[in-house]
C-alpha positions in Angstrom: 185.9 139.1 37.0 182.0 138.5 37.9 179.6 137.0 40.0 179.2 134.1 37.7 182.4 133.7 37.1 183.3 133.0 40.7 180.1 130.4 40.7 181.2 128.6 37.5 185.1 128.5 39.0 183.9 127.1 42.4 182.2 124.7 39.9 184.9 123.2 38.0 187.7 123.2 40.4 185.1 121.3 43.2 183.1 119.5 40.8 179.8 120.8 42.8 176.0 121.4 40.1 175.9 124.8 39.5 173.1 125.0 41.2 174.7 123.9 44.5 177.9 126.2 43.5 175.9 129.8 43.4 174.4 128.3 46.6 177.6 128.4 48.1 178.8 131.6 46.6 176.0 133.4 48.1 175.6 132.5 51.5 179.6 133.5 51.2 178.4 136.8 49.6 175.6 137.0 52.6 177.7 136.2 55.4 179.8 138.8 54.7 177.4 141.4 54.0 175.7 140.4 57.1 179.2 140.7 59.0 180.2 143.6 57.3 176.6 146.0 58.4 176.4 144.7 61.7 180.1 146.9 61.7 182.3 143.4 62.0 185.8 144.0 60.2 185.9 140.3 57.4 189.0 139.3 57.6 190.0 136.5 55.0 193.7 134.8 55.4 195.7 135.2 52.7 193.1 137.6 50.9 193.4 140.9 53.0 190.5 142.7 55.9 187.0 144.7 54.8 186.5 147.1 57.5 183.5 149.7 57.9 184.5 153.2 58.7 183.2 156.1 60.2 183.0 159.3 58.9 182.1 162.6 60.1 180.2 164.7 58.9 181.9 167.8 57.2 181.8 171.0 54.6 183.0 170.2 51.0 182.7 172.2 47.8 180.2 171.2 44.4 183.4 171.9 42.1 181.0 172.9 39.0 179.8 175.3 40.6 182.4 176.6 44.0 179.3 176.2 46.2 179.5 175.0 49.7 177.9 171.9 50.7 177.1 170.3 54.2 178.3 166.0 53.3 176.8 163.6 55.3 178.1 161.1 57.7 179.0 157.8 57.1 180.3 154.5 57.0 182.2 153.3 54.2 184.3 150.0 53.3 187.8 150.1 53.5 189.9 146.5 52.0 193.6 145.9 53.5 194.9 143.6 51.4 196.6 140.8 53.1 200.9 140.5 52.6 200.3 137.2 50.2 198.0 138.1 47.9 201.0 141.5 47.7 203.9 139.1 46.7 200.7 137.5 44.1 200.4 140.4 42.6 204.3 141.6 42.7 
């Protein structure tokens, strides 16, 4: 499913004009992105949690050459689904 599919579903289910549906979807995604970029957890009841985790710098290897490289510290996004979503999938 793509963003366009989500916009189409909002349009069909709620009856908003397509432009308004696109604005709503974009606004929701912007709010989620802004919250995550500030390090906040985003919890969507019945769906799951999005959490930004800090990864430390570490040593790694290039799998092709075997050469040791330094992997820099970074932030990664993780998602943990809710029980409701897991039950719906199984």
